[in-house]
PQR file of N, CA, C, O and H, with PARSE charges and radii, in Angstrom:
ATOM      1  N   MET A   1     -32.916 -17.161 -30.960 -0.4000 1.5000
ATOM      2  CA  MET A   1     -32.311 -16.092 -31.733 -0.0000 2.0000
ATOM      3  C   MET A   1     -31.702 -15.080 -30.762  0.5500 1.7000
ATOM      4  O   MET A   1     -32.335 -14.695 -29.779 -0.5500 1.4000
ATOM      5  N   ALA A   2     -30.503 -14.666 -31.035 -0.4000 1.5000
ATOM      6  CA  ALA A   2     -29.791 -13.723 -30.167 -0.0000 2.0000
ATOM      7  C   ALA A   2     -30.320 -12.314 -30.349  0.5500 1.7000
ATOM      8  O   ALA A   2     -30.746 -11.930 -31.438 -0.5500 1.4000
ATOM      9  H   ALA A   2     -29.989 -14.979 -31.834  0.4000 1.0000
ATOM     10  N   ASN A   3     -30.286 -11.548 -29.266 -0.4000 1.5000
ATOM     11  CA  ASN A   3     -30.697 -10.154 -29.326 -0.0000 2.0000
ATOM     12  C   ASN A   3     -29.503  -9.328 -29.801  0.5500 1.7000
ATOM     13  O   ASN A   3     -28.526  -9.157 -29.071 -0.5500 1.4000
ATOM     14  H   ASN A   3     -29.939 -11.860 -28.381  0.4000 1.0000
ATOM     15  N   VAL A   4     -29.590  -8.827 -31.012 -0.4000 1.5000
ATOM     16  CA  VAL A   4     -28.499  -8.058 -31.597 -0.0000 2.0000
ATOM     17  C   VAL A   4     -28.909  -6.595 -31.645  0.5500 1.7000
ATOM     18  O   VAL A   4     -29.923  -6.245 -32.249 -0.5500 1.4000
ATOM     19  H   VAL A   4     -30.383  -8.967 -31.605  0.4000 1.0000
ATOM     20  N   SER A   5     -28.123  -5.750 -31.010 -0.4000 1.5000
ATOM     21  CA  SER A   5     -28.424  -4.319 -31.048 -0.0000 2.0000
ATOM     22  C   SER A   5     -27.443  -3.645 -31.989  0.5500 1.7000
ATOM     23  O   SER A   5     -26.275  -4.026 -32.076 -0.5500 1.4000
ATOM     24  H   SER A   5     -27.300  -6.034 -30.519  0.4000 1.0000
ATOM     25  N   ALA A   6     -27.928  -2.660 -32.674 -0.4000 1.5000
ATOM     26  CA  ALA A   6     -27.085  -1.918 -33.606 -0.0000 2.0000
ATOM     27  C   ALA A   6     -26.093  -1.065 -32.826  0.5500 1.7000
ATOM     28  O   ALA A   6     -26.429  -0.452 -31.812 -0.5500 1.4000
ATOM     29  H   ALA A   6     -28.877  -2.351 -32.603  0.4000 1.0000
ATOM     30  N   ALA A   7     -24.868  -1.046 -33.325 -0.4000 1.5000
ATOM     31  CA  ALA A   7     -23.854  -0.208 -32.693 -0.0000 2.0000
ATOM     32  C   ALA A   7     -24.232   1.257 -32.894  0.5500 1.7000
ATOM     33  O   ALA A   7     -24.708   1.634 -33.965 -0.5500 1.4000
ATOM     34  H   ALA A   7     -24.596  -1.545 -34.148  0.4000 1.0000
ATOM     35  N   PRO A   8     -24.024   2.077 -31.882 -0.5600 1.5000
ATOM     36  CA  PRO A   8     -24.364   3.489 -32.039  0.2800 2.0000
ATOM     37  C   PRO A   8     -23.460   4.139 -33.076  0.5500 1.7000
ATOM     38  O   PRO A   8     -22.277   3.816 -33.185 -0.5500 1.4000
ATOM     39  N   LYS A   9     -24.032   5.045 -33.822 -0.4000 1.5000
ATOM     40  CA  LYS A   9     -23.230   5.732 -34.823 -0.0000 2.0000
ATOM     41  C   LYS A   9     -22.740   7.060 -34.268  0.5500 1.7000
ATOM     42  O   LYS A   9     -23.402   7.705 -33.455 -0.5500 1.4000
ATOM     43  H   LYS A   9     -24.993   5.306 -33.734  0.4000 1.0000
ATOM     44  N   THR A  10     -21.582   7.439 -34.725 -0.4000 1.5000
ATOM     45  CA  THR A  10     -20.997   8.709 -34.339 -0.0000 2.0000
ATOM     46  C   THR A  10     -21.173   9.672 -35.496  0.5500 1.7000
ATOM     47  O   THR A  10     -20.803   9.365 -36.629 -0.5500 1.4000
ATOM     48  H   THR A  10     -21.043   6.915 -35.386  0.4000 1.0000
ATOM     49  N   VAL A  11     -21.734  10.827 -35.215 -0.4000 1.5000
ATOM     50  CA  VAL A  11     -21.980  11.826 -36.250 -0.0000 2.0000
ATOM     51  C   VAL A  11     -21.092  13.029 -35.988  0.5500 1.7000
ATOM     52  O   VAL A  11     -21.060  13.566 -34.881 -0.5500 1.4000
ATOM     53  H   VAL A  11     -22.035  11.076 -34.294  0.4000 1.0000
ATOM     54  N   HIS A  12     -20.376  13.440 -37.013 -0.4000 1.5000
ATOM     55  CA  HIS A  12     -19.528  14.632 -36.919 -0.0000 2.0000
ATOM     56  C   HIS A  12     -20.001  15.625 -37.974  0.5500 1.7000
ATOM     57  O   HIS A  12     -20.090  15.287 -39.154 -0.5500 1.4000
ATOM     58  H   HIS A  12     -20.401  13.003 -37.912  0.4000 1.0000
ATOM     59  N   ILE A  13     -20.300  16.839 -37.552 -0.4000 1.5000
ATOM     60  CA  ILE A  13     -20.770  17.883 -38.460 -0.0000 2.0000
ATOM     61  C   ILE A  13     -19.591  18.783 -38.806  0.5500 1.7000
ATOM     62  O   ILE A  13     -18.951  19.360 -37.928 -0.5500 1.4000
ATOM     63  H   ILE A  13     -20.228  17.113 -36.593  0.4000 1.0000
ATOM     64  N   VAL A  14     -19.324  18.888 -40.082 -0.4000 1.5000
ATOM     65  CA  VAL A  14     -18.234  19.739 -40.567 -0.0000 2.0000
ATOM     66  C   VAL A  14     -18.846  21.030 -41.096  0.5500 1.7000
ATOM     67  O   VAL A  14     -19.672  21.006 -42.008 -0.5500 1.4000
ATOM     68  H   VAL A  14     -19.844  18.419 -40.796  0.4000 1.0000
ATOM     69  N   VAL A  15     -18.434  22.161 -40.517 -0.4000 1.5000
ATOM     70  CA  VAL A  15     -18.927  23.472 -40.961 -0.0000 2.0000
ATOM     71  C   VAL A  15     -17.773  24.230 -41.599  0.5500 1.7000
ATOM     72  O   VAL A  15     -16.738  24.449 -40.969 -0.5500 1.4000
ATOM     73  H   VAL A  15     -17.762  22.181 -39.776  0.4000 1.0000
ATOM     74  N   ARG A  16     -17.956  24.622 -42.834 -0.4000 1.5000
ATOM     75  CA  ARG A  16     -16.980  25.454 -43.539 -0.0000 2.0000
ATOM     76  C   ARG A  16     -17.480  26.894 -43.445  0.5500 1.7000
ATOM     77  O   ARG A  16     -18.161  27.390 -44.342 -0.5500 1.4000
ATOM     78  H   ARG A  16     -18.797  24.445 -43.346  0.4000 1.0000
ATOM     79  N   GLU A  17     -17.128  27.553 -42.341 -0.4000 1.5000
ATOM     80  CA  GLU A  17     -17.680  28.868 -42.035 -0.0000 2.0000
ATOM     81  C   GLU A  17     -17.412  29.885 -43.143  0.5500 1.7000
ATOM     82  O   GLU A  17     -18.242  30.759 -43.395 -0.5500 1.4000
ATOM     83  H   GLU A  17     -16.575  27.149 -41.612  0.4000 1.0000
ATOM     84  N   GLY A  18     -16.278  29.781 -43.796 -0.4000 1.5000
ATOM     85  CA  GLY A  18     -15.952  30.706 -44.873 -0.0000 2.0000
ATOM     86  C   GLY A  18     -16.868  30.572 -46.077  0.5500 1.7000
ATOM     87  O   GLY A  18     -16.990  31.502 -46.873 -0.5500 1.4000
ATOM     88  H   GLY A  18     -15.604  29.071 -43.592  0.4000 1.0000
ATOM     89  N   TRP A  19     -17.510  29.425 -46.214 -0.4000 1.5000
ATOM     90  CA  TRP A  19     -18.426  29.192 -47.339 -0.0000 2.0000
ATOM     91  C   TRP A  19     -19.857  29.592 -46.996  0.5500 1.7000
ATOM     92  O   TRP A  19     -20.673  29.797 -47.894 -0.5500 1.4000
ATOM     93  H   TRP A  19     -17.411  28.669 -45.567  0.4000 1.0000
ATOM     94  N   CYS A  20     -20.169  29.703 -45.709 -0.4000 1.5000
ATOM     95  CA  CYS A  20     -21.536  29.965 -45.252 -0.0000 2.0000
ATOM     96  C   CYS A  20     -21.911  31.430 -45.482  0.5500 1.7000
ATOM     97  O   CYS A  20     -21.170  32.342 -45.116 -0.5500 1.4000
ATOM     98  H   CYS A  20     -19.507  29.536 -44.979  0.4000 1.0000
ATOM     99  N   LYS A  21     -23.086  31.633 -46.102 -0.4000 1.5000
ATOM    100  CA  LYS A  21     -23.565  33.003 -46.290 -0.0000 2.0000
ATOM    101  C   LYS A  21     -24.663  33.363 -45.291  0.5500 1.7000
ATOM    102  O   LYS A  21     -25.216  34.461 -45.340 -0.5500 1.4000
ATOM    103  H   LYS A  21     -23.688  30.892 -46.399  0.4000 1.0000
ATOM    104  N   GLY A  22     -24.974  32.442 -44.394 -0.4000 1.5000
ATOM    105  CA  GLY A  22     -25.936  32.729 -43.325 -0.0000 2.0000
ATOM    106  C   GLY A  22     -27.382  32.743 -43.761  0.5500 1.7000
ATOM    107  O   GLY A  22     -28.184  33.499 -43.212 -0.5500 1.4000
ATOM    108  H   GLY A  22     -24.524  31.550 -44.354  0.4000 1.0000
ATOM    109  N   CYS A  23     -27.733  31.924 -44.734 -0.4000 1.5000
ATOM    110  CA  CYS A  23     -29.114  31.922 -45.227 -0.0000 2.0000
ATOM    111  C   CYS A  23     -30.091  31.302 -44.226  0.5500 1.7000
ATOM    112  O   CYS A  23     -31.276  31.635 -44.237 -0.5500 1.4000
ATOM    113  H   CYS A  23     -27.082  31.310 -45.180  0.4000 1.0000
ATOM    114  N   GLY A  24     -29.603  30.395 -43.351 -0.4000 1.5000
ATOM    115  CA  GLY A  24     -30.445  29.787 -42.332 -0.0000 2.0000
ATOM    116  C   GLY A  24     -31.261  28.593 -42.784  0.5500 1.7000
ATOM    117  O   GLY A  24     -32.065  28.074 -42.009 -0.5500 1.4000
ATOM    118  H   GLY A  24     -28.640  30.125 -43.342  0.4000 1.0000
ATOM    119  N   ILE A  25     -31.079  28.144 -44.008 -0.4000 1.5000
ATOM    120  CA  ILE A  25     -31.833  26.992 -44.502 -0.0000 2.0000
ATOM    121  C   ILE A  25     -31.553  25.768 -43.635  0.5500 1.7000
ATOM    122  O   ILE A  25     -32.474  25.039 -43.264 -0.5500 1.4000
ATOM    123  H   ILE A  25     -30.427  28.566 -44.638  0.4000 1.0000
ATOM    124  N   CYS A  26     -30.289  25.548 -43.317 -0.4000 1.5000
ATOM    125  CA  CYS A  26     -29.916  24.388 -42.506 -0.0000 2.0000
ATOM    126  C   CYS A  26     -30.556  24.447 -41.122  0.5500 1.7000
ATOM    127  O   CYS A  26     -31.009  23.429 -40.598 -0.5500 1.4000
ATOM    128  H   CYS A  26     -29.542  26.140 -43.618  0.4000 1.0000
ATOM    129  N   VAL A  27     -30.591  25.619 -40.546 -0.4000 1.5000
ATOM    130  CA  VAL A  27     -31.176  25.802 -39.218 -0.0000 2.0000
ATOM    131  C   VAL A  27     -32.669  25.479 -39.262  0.5500 1.7000
ATOM    132  O   VAL A  27     -33.194  24.807 -38.375 -0.5500 1.4000
ATOM    133  H   VAL A  27     -30.223  26.445 -40.972  0.4000 1.0000
ATOM    134  N   ALA A  28     -33.337  25.958 -40.289 -0.4000 1.5000
ATOM    135  CA  ALA A  28     -34.775  25.740 -40.424 -0.0000 2.0000
ATOM    136  C   ALA A  28     -35.126  24.276 -40.670  0.5500 1.7000
ATOM    137  O   ALA A  28     -36.178  23.814 -40.231 -0.5500 1.4000
ATOM    138  H   ALA A  28     -32.911  26.504 -41.011  0.4000 1.0000
ATOM    139  N   LEU A  29     -34.260  23.542 -41.365 -0.4000 1.5000
ATOM    140  CA  LEU A  29     -34.561  22.163 -41.736 -0.0000 2.0000
ATOM    141  C   LEU A  29     -34.114  21.129 -40.707  0.5500 1.7000
ATOM    142  O   LEU A  29     -34.513  19.968 -40.798 -0.5500 1.4000
ATOM    143  H   LEU A  29     -33.405  23.918 -41.722  0.4000 1.0000
ATOM    144  N   CYS A  30     -33.305  21.516 -39.743 -0.4000 1.5000
ATOM    145  CA  CYS A  30     -32.802  20.549 -38.766 -0.0000 2.0000
ATOM    146  C   CYS A  30     -33.926  20.149 -37.799  0.5500 1.7000
ATOM    147  O   CYS A  30     -34.439  20.991 -37.062 -0.5500 1.4000
ATOM    148  H   CYS A  30     -32.980  22.459 -39.669  0.4000 1.0000
ATOM    149  N   PRO A  31     -34.306  18.863 -37.805 -0.5600 1.5000
ATOM    150  CA  PRO A  31     -35.413  18.435 -36.935  0.2800 2.0000
ATOM    151  C   PRO A  31     -35.041  18.354 -35.459  0.5500 1.7000
ATOM    152  O   PRO A  31     -35.928  18.242 -34.612 -0.5500 1.4000
ATOM    153  N   LYS A  32     -33.762  18.407 -35.134 -0.4000 1.5000
ATOM    154  CA  LYS A  32     -33.319  18.256 -33.747 -0.0000 2.0000
ATOM    155  C   LYS A  32     -32.715  19.527 -33.163  0.5500 1.7000
ATOM    156  O   LYS A  32     -32.159  19.491 -32.065 -0.5500 1.4000
ATOM    157  H   LYS A  32     -33.042  18.498 -35.823  0.4000 1.0000
ATOM    158  N   GLU A  33     -32.812  20.645 -33.870 -0.4000 1.5000
ATOM    159  CA  GLU A  33     -32.290  21.943 -33.411 -0.0000 2.0000
ATOM    160  C   GLU A  33     -30.814  21.862 -33.037  0.5500 1.7000
ATOM    161  O   GLU A  33     -30.389  22.344 -31.987 -0.5500 1.4000
ATOM    162  H   GLU A  33     -33.264  20.674 -34.761  0.4000 1.0000
ATOM    163  N   VAL A  34     -30.051  21.241 -33.924 -0.4000 1.5000
ATOM    164  CA  VAL A  34     -28.608  21.087 -33.725 -0.0000 2.0000
ATOM    165  C   VAL A  34     -27.870  22.359 -34.118  0.5500 1.7000
ATOM    166  O   VAL A  34     -26.831  22.680 -33.543 -0.5500 1.4000
ATOM    167  H   VAL A  34     -30.396  20.850 -34.777  0.4000 1.0000
ATOM    168  N   LEU A  35     -28.401  23.077 -35.088 -0.4000 1.5000
ATOM    169  CA  LEU A  35     -27.719  24.231 -35.660 -0.0000 2.0000
ATOM    170  C   LEU A  35     -28.388  25.544 -35.278  0.5500 1.7000
ATOM    171  O   LEU A  35     -29.576  25.593 -34.958 -0.5500 1.4000
ATOM    172  H   LEU A  35     -29.245  22.816 -35.555  0.4000 1.0000
ATOM    173  N   SER A  36     -27.596  26.597 -35.320 -0.4000 1.5000
ATOM    174  CA  SER A  36     -28.086  27.946 -35.063 -0.0000 2.0000
ATOM    175  C   SER A  36     -27.197  28.911 -35.826  0.5500 1.7000
ATOM    176  O   SER A  36     -26.096  28.551 -36.243 -0.5500 1.4000
ATOM    177  H   SER A  36     -26.631  26.558 -35.580  0.4000 1.0000
ATOM    178  N   LEU A  37     -27.664  30.122 -36.006 -0.4000 1.5000
ATOM    179  CA  LEU A  37     -26.810  31.156 -36.591 -0.0000 2.0000
ATOM    180  C   LEU A  37     -26.152  31.901 -35.443  0.5500 1.7000
ATOM    181  O   LEU A  37     -26.821  32.309 -34.494 -0.5500 1.4000
ATOM    182  H   LEU A  37     -28.559  30.415 -35.667  0.4000 1.0000
ATOM    183  N   ASN A  38     -24.840  32.078 -35.533 -0.4000 1.5000
ATOM    184  CA  ASN A  38     -24.112  32.754 -34.460 -0.0000 2.0000
ATOM    185  C   ASN A  38     -24.153  34.269 -34.636  0.5500 1.7000
ATOM    186  O   ASN A  38     -24.811  34.772 -35.547 -0.5500 1.4000
ATOM    187  H   ASN A  38     -24.297  31.747 -36.304  0.4000 1.0000
ATOM    188  N   ALA A  39     -23.468  34.978 -33.790 -0.4000 1.5000
ATOM    189  CA  ALA A  39     -23.482  36.443 -33.803 -0.0000 2.0000
ATOM    190  C   ALA A  39     -22.967  37.027 -35.111  0.5500 1.7000
ATOM    191  O   ALA A  39     -23.363  38.125 -35.501 -0.5500 1.4000
ATOM    192  H   ALA A  39     -22.933  34.569 -33.050  0.4000 1.0000
ATOM    193  N   SER A  40     -22.090  36.300 -35.785 -0.4000 1.5000
ATOM    194  CA  SER A  40     -21.571  36.789 -37.073 -0.0000 2.0000
ATOM    195  C   SER A  40     -22.455  36.379 -38.243  0.5500 1.7000
ATOM    196  O   SER A  40     -22.120  36.640 -39.398 -0.5500 1.4000
ATOM    197  H   SER A  40     -21.769  35.408 -35.468  0.4000 1.0000
ATOM    198  N   GLY A  41     -23.590  35.732 -37.947 -0.4000 1.5000
ATOM    199  CA  GLY A  41     -24.530  35.351 -38.992 -0.0000 2.0000
ATOM    200  C   GLY A  41     -24.164  34.077 -39.726  0.5500 1.7000
ATOM    201  O   GLY A  41     -24.716  33.795 -40.790 -0.5500 1.4000
ATOM    202  H   GLY A  41     -23.862  35.519 -37.008  0.4000 1.0000
ATOM    203  N   LYS A  42     -23.251  33.309 -39.179 -0.4000 1.5000
ATOM    204  CA  LYS A  42     -22.831  32.050 -39.790 -0.0000 2.0000
ATOM    205  C   LYS A  42     -23.404  30.882 -39.000  0.5500 1.7000
ATOM    206  O   LYS A  42     -23.736  31.022 -37.823 -0.5500 1.4000
ATOM    207  H   LYS A  42     -22.803  33.538 -38.315  0.4000 1.0000
ATOM    208  N   VAL A  43     -23.519  29.729 -39.654 -0.4000 1.5000
ATOM    209  CA  VAL A  43     -24.045  28.548 -38.977 -0.0000 2.0000
ATOM    210  C   VAL A  43     -23.059  28.068 -37.915  0.5500 1.7000
ATOM    211  O   VAL A  43     -21.843  28.111 -38.100 -0.5500 1.4000
ATOM    212  H   VAL A  43     -23.249  29.615 -40.610  0.4000 1.0000
ATOM    213  N   ALA A  44     -23.623  27.608 -36.797 -0.4000 1.5000
ATOM    214  CA  ALA A  44     -22.837  27.060 -35.700 -0.0000 2.0000
ATOM    215  C   ALA A  44     -23.533  25.812 -35.174  0.5500 1.7000
ATOM    216  O   ALA A  44     -24.761  25.738 -35.158 -0.5500 1.4000
ATOM    217  H   ALA A  44     -24.611  27.573 -36.647  0.4000 1.0000
ATOM    218  N   VAL A  45     -22.753  24.843 -34.750 -0.4000 1.5000
ATOM    219  CA  VAL A  45     -23.283  23.623 -34.154 -0.0000 2.0000
ATOM    220  C   VAL A  45     -23.458  23.890 -32.665  0.5500 1.7000
ATOM    221  O   VAL A  45     -22.476  24.091 -31.950 -0.5500 1.4000
ATOM    222  H   VAL A  45     -21.755  24.902 -34.763  0.4000 1.0000
ATOM    223  N   VAL A  46     -24.699  23.895 -32.195 -0.4000 1.5000
ATOM    224  CA  VAL A  46     -24.977  24.229 -30.794 -0.0000 2.0000
ATOM    225  C   VAL A  46     -25.396  23.022 -29.955  0.5500 1.7000
ATOM    226  O   VAL A  46     -25.243  23.037 -28.734 -0.5500 1.4000
ATOM    227  H   VAL A  46     -25.497  23.732 -32.776  0.4000 1.0000
ATOM    228  N   ASN A  47     -25.915  21.991 -30.590 -0.4000 1.5000
ATOM    229  CA  ASN A  47     -26.335  20.780 -29.871 -0.0000 2.0000
ATOM    230  C   ASN A  47     -25.863  19.538 -30.628  0.5500 1.7000
ATOM    231  O   ASN A  47     -26.691  18.793 -31.153 -0.5500 1.4000
ATOM    232  H   ASN A  47     -26.038  21.979 -31.583  0.4000 1.0000
ATOM    233  N   PRO A  48     -24.549  19.299 -30.696 -0.5600 1.5000
ATOM    234  CA  PRO A  48     -24.041  18.200 -31.522  0.2800 2.0000
ATOM    235  C   PRO A  48     -24.526  16.820 -31.096  0.5500 1.7000
ATOM    236  O   PRO A  48     -24.637  15.923 -31.931 -0.5500 1.4000
ATOM    237  N   ASP A  49     -24.817  16.636 -29.813 -0.4000 1.5000
ATOM    238  CA  ASP A  49     -25.267  15.326 -29.332 -0.0000 2.0000
ATOM    239  C   ASP A  49     -26.655  14.948 -29.836  0.5500 1.7000
ATOM    240  O   ASP A  49     -27.025  13.774 -29.814 -0.5500 1.4000
ATOM    241  H   ASP A  49     -24.727  17.365 -29.134  0.4000 1.0000
ATOM    242  N   ARG A  50     -27.406  15.913 -30.278 -0.4000 1.5000
ATOM    243  CA  ARG A  50     -28.754  15.648 -30.788 -0.0000 2.0000
ATOM    244  C   ARG A  50     -28.761  15.188 -32.249  0.5500 1.7000
ATOM    245  O   ARG A  50     -29.764  14.654 -32.723 -0.5500 1.4000
ATOM    246  H   ARG A  50     -27.105  16.866 -30.295  0.4000 1.0000
ATOM    247  N   CYS A  51     -27.665  15.389 -32.953 -0.4000 1.5000
ATOM    248  CA  CYS A  51     -27.618  15.105 -34.391 -0.0000 2.0000
ATOM    249  C   CYS A  51     -27.805  13.617 -34.668  0.5500 1.7000
ATOM    250  O   CYS A  51     -27.143  12.776 -34.061 -0.5500 1.4000
ATOM    251  H   CYS A  51     -26.851  15.823 -32.567  0.4000 1.0000
ATOM    252  N   THR A  52     -28.713  13.299 -35.591 -0.4000 1.5000
ATOM    253  CA  THR A  52     -28.975  11.913 -35.983 -0.0000 2.0000
ATOM    254  C   THR A  52     -28.295  11.562 -37.296  0.5500 1.7000
ATOM    255  O   THR A  52     -28.328  10.407 -37.723 -0.5500 1.4000
ATOM    256  H   THR A  52     -29.251  13.982 -36.085  0.4000 1.0000
ATOM    257  N   GLY A  53     -27.681  12.539 -37.937 -0.4000 1.5000
ATOM    258  CA  GLY A  53     -27.029  12.289 -39.217 -0.0000 2.0000
ATOM    259  C   GLY A  53     -27.992  12.189 -40.376  0.5500 1.7000
ATOM    260  O   GLY A  53     -27.686  11.539 -41.375 -0.5500 1.4000
ATOM    261  H   GLY A  53     -27.654  13.477 -37.591  0.4000 1.0000
ATOM    262  N   CYS A  54     -29.150  12.817 -40.270 -0.4000 1.5000
ATOM    263  CA  CYS A  54     -30.164  12.717 -41.330 -0.0000 2.0000
ATOM    264  C   CYS A  54     -29.701  13.346 -42.644  0.5500 1.7000
ATOM    265  O   CYS A  54     -30.136  12.933 -43.719 -0.5500 1.4000
ATOM    266  H   CYS A  54     -29.399  13.345 -39.458  0.4000 1.0000
ATOM    267  N   GLY A  55     -28.819  14.342 -42.558 -0.4000 1.5000
ATOM    268  CA  GLY A  55     -28.248  14.938 -43.758 -0.0000 2.0000
ATOM    269  C   GLY A  55     -29.049  16.054 -44.399  0.5500 1.7000
ATOM    270  O   GLY A  55     -28.653  16.562 -45.448 -0.5500 1.4000
ATOM    271  H   GLY A  55     -28.465  14.677 -41.685  0.4000 1.0000
ATOM    272  N   ARG A  56     -30.157  16.451 -43.805 -0.4000 1.5000
ATOM    273  CA  ARG A  56     -30.972  17.524 -44.399 -0.0000 2.0000
ATOM    274  C   ARG A  56     -30.180  18.811 -44.579  0.5500 1.7000
ATOM    275  O   ARG A  56     -30.297  19.482 -45.604 -0.5500 1.4000
ATOM    276  H   ARG A  56     -30.478  16.040 -42.953  0.4000 1.0000
ATOM    277  N   CYS A  57     -29.380  19.149 -43.586 -0.4000 1.5000
ATOM    278  CA  CYS A  57     -28.593  20.380 -43.662 -0.0000 2.0000
ATOM    279  C   CYS A  57     -27.598  20.307 -44.821  0.5500 1.7000
ATOM    280  O   CYS A  57     -27.447  21.261 -45.583 -0.5500 1.4000
ATOM    281  H   CYS A  57     -29.285  18.604 -42.753  0.4000 1.0000
ATOM    282  N   GLU A  58     -26.931  19.176 -44.942 -0.4000 1.5000
ATOM    283  CA  GLU A  58     -25.925  18.993 -45.981 -0.0000 2.0000
ATOM    284  C   GLU A  58     -26.543  19.012 -47.376  0.5500 1.7000
ATOM    285  O   GLU A  58     -26.020  19.655 -48.287 -0.5500 1.4000
ATOM    286  H   GLU A  58     -27.054  18.400 -44.323  0.4000 1.0000
ATOM    287  N   ILE A  59     -27.637  18.319 -47.532 -0.4000 1.5000
ATOM    288  CA  ILE A  59     -28.287  18.211 -48.844 -0.0000 2.0000
ATOM    289  C   ILE A  59     -28.820  19.550 -49.334  0.5500 1.7000
ATOM    290  O   ILE A  59     -28.733  19.855 -50.523 -0.5500 1.4000
ATOM    291  H   ILE A  59     -28.062  17.797 -46.793  0.4000 1.0000
ATOM    292  N   HIS A  60     -29.369  20.347 -48.430 -0.4000 1.5000
ATOM    293  CA  HIS A  60     -30.041  21.580 -48.838 -0.0000 2.0000
ATOM    294  C   HIS A  60     -29.191  22.841 -48.759  0.5500 1.7000
ATOM    295  O   HIS A  60     -29.654  23.914 -49.144 -0.5500 1.4000
ATOM    296  H   HIS A  60     -29.440  20.099 -47.464  0.4000 1.0000
ATOM    297  N   CYS A  61     -27.968  22.738 -48.273 -0.4000 1.5000
ATOM    298  CA  CYS A  61     -27.107  23.924 -48.191 -0.0000 2.0000
ATOM    299  C   CYS A  61     -26.688  24.343 -49.601  0.5500 1.7000
ATOM    300  O   CYS A  61     -26.012  23.584 -50.295 -0.5500 1.4000
ATOM    301  H   CYS A  61     -27.592  21.866 -47.960  0.4000 1.0000
ATOM    302  N   PRO A  62     -27.082  25.539 -50.026 -0.5600 1.5000
ATOM    303  CA  PRO A  62     -26.756  25.979 -51.392  0.2800 2.0000
ATOM    304  C   PRO A  62     -25.274  26.298 -51.586  0.5500 1.7000
ATOM    305  O   PRO A  62     -24.810  26.424 -52.719 -0.5500 1.4000
ATOM    306  N   ASP A  63     -24.535  26.427 -50.493 -0.4000 1.5000
ATOM    307  CA  ASP A  63     -23.120  26.788 -50.584 -0.0000 2.0000
ATOM    308  C   ASP A  63     -22.178  25.657 -50.199  0.5500 1.7000
ATOM    309  O   ASP A  63     -20.965  25.857 -50.124 -0.5500 1.4000
ATOM    310  H   ASP A  63     -24.912  26.324 -49.572  0.4000 1.0000
ATOM    311  N   PHE A  64     -22.726  24.468 -49.954 -0.4000 1.5000
ATOM    312  CA  PHE A  64     -21.915  23.300 -49.576 -0.0000 2.0000
ATOM    313  C   PHE A  64     -21.073  23.585 -48.330  0.5500 1.7000
ATOM    314  O   PHE A  64     -19.954  23.088 -48.205 -0.5500 1.4000
ATOM    315  H   PHE A  64     -23.711  24.305 -50.015  0.4000 1.0000
ATOM    316  N   ALA A  65     -21.612  24.378 -47.419 -0.4000 1.5000
ATOM    317  CA  ALA A  65     -20.877  24.786 -46.223 -0.0000 2.0000
ATOM    318  C   ALA A  65     -20.955  23.765 -45.085  0.5500 1.7000
ATOM    319  O   ALA A  65     -20.225  23.881 -44.100 -0.5500 1.4000
ATOM    320  H   ALA A  65     -22.521  24.782 -47.521  0.4000 1.0000
ATOM    321  N   ILE A  66     -21.833  22.768 -45.212 -0.4000 1.5000
ATOM    322  CA  ILE A  66     -22.004  21.784 -44.148 -0.0000 2.0000
ATOM    323  C   ILE A  66     -21.799  20.382 -44.711  0.5500 1.7000
ATOM    324  O   ILE A  66     -22.290  20.045 -45.788 -0.5500 1.4000
ATOM    325  H   ILE A  66     -22.426  22.674 -46.012  0.4000 1.0000
ATOM    326  N   GLY A  67     -21.067  19.584 -43.959 -0.4000 1.5000
ATOM    327  CA  GLY A  67     -20.883  18.183 -44.309 -0.0000 2.0000
ATOM    328  C   GLY A  67     -21.185  17.318 -43.105  0.5500 1.7000
ATOM    329  O   GLY A  67     -20.947  17.720 -41.967 -0.5500 1.4000
ATOM    330  H   GLY A  67     -20.668  19.858 -43.084  0.4000 1.0000
ATOM    331  N   ILE A  68     -21.707  16.135 -43.353 -0.4000 1.5000
ATOM    332  CA  ILE A  68     -22.019  15.189 -42.288 -0.0000 2.0000
ATOM    333  C   ILE A  68     -21.137  13.957 -42.487  0.5500 1.7000
ATOM    334  O   ILE A  68     -21.106  13.369 -43.568 -0.5500 1.4000
ATOM    335  H   ILE A  68     -21.900  15.808 -44.278  0.4000 1.0000
ATOM    336  N   GLU A  69     -20.429  13.582 -41.436 -0.4000 1.5000
ATOM    337  CA  GLU A  69     -19.621  12.373 -41.444 -0.0000 2.0000
ATOM    338  C   GLU A  69     -20.228  11.414 -40.419  0.5500 1.7000
ATOM    339  O   GLU A  69     -20.284  11.725 -39.230 -0.5500 1.4000
ATOM    340  H   GLU A  69     -20.454  14.060 -40.558  0.4000 1.0000
ATOM    341  N   VAL A  70     -20.679  10.260 -40.879 -0.4000 1.5000
ATOM    342  CA  VAL A  70     -21.277   9.262 -39.997 -0.0000 2.0000
ATOM    343  C   VAL A  70     -20.350   8.060 -39.940  0.5500 1.7000
ATOM    344  O   VAL A  70     -19.966   7.505 -40.969 -0.5500 1.4000
ATOM    345  H   VAL A  70     -20.634  10.007 -41.845  0.4000 1.0000
ATOM    346  N   LYS A  71     -19.994   7.665 -38.718 -0.4000 1.5000
ATOM    347  CA  LYS A  71     -19.152   6.493 -38.504 -0.0000 2.0000
ATOM    348  C   LYS A  71     -19.920   5.514 -37.644  0.5500 1.7000
ATOM    349  O   LYS A  71     -20.443   5.884 -36.593 -0.5500 1.4000
ATOM    350  H   LYS A  71     -20.306   8.116 -37.882  0.4000 1.0000
ATOM    351  N   GLU A  72     -19.991   4.292 -38.073 -0.4000 1.5000
ATOM    352  CA  GLU A  72     -20.731   3.255 -37.347 -0.0000 2.0000
ATOM    353  C   GLU A  72     -19.824   2.566 -36.358  0.5500 1.7000
ATOM    354  O   GLU A  72     -20.259   1.660 -35.647 -0.5500 1.4000
ATOM    355  H   GLU A  72     -19.566   3.992 -38.927  0.4000 1.0000
TER
END
């Protein structure tokens, strides 16, 4: 049987800063500390390489300010 490895996935985080009210829910729920609140109190992607594409931020954002795009 051949050793088949899964192709790495590329994760792109889309932040709609104008929609963000700075509640911090996404920051609190991110298991990899990818997100932070910036000086203006809006969400910012600070460690994009750590993102696994789990979608917790996207699912729980009450303002739909974050989107996750996963490409295999």
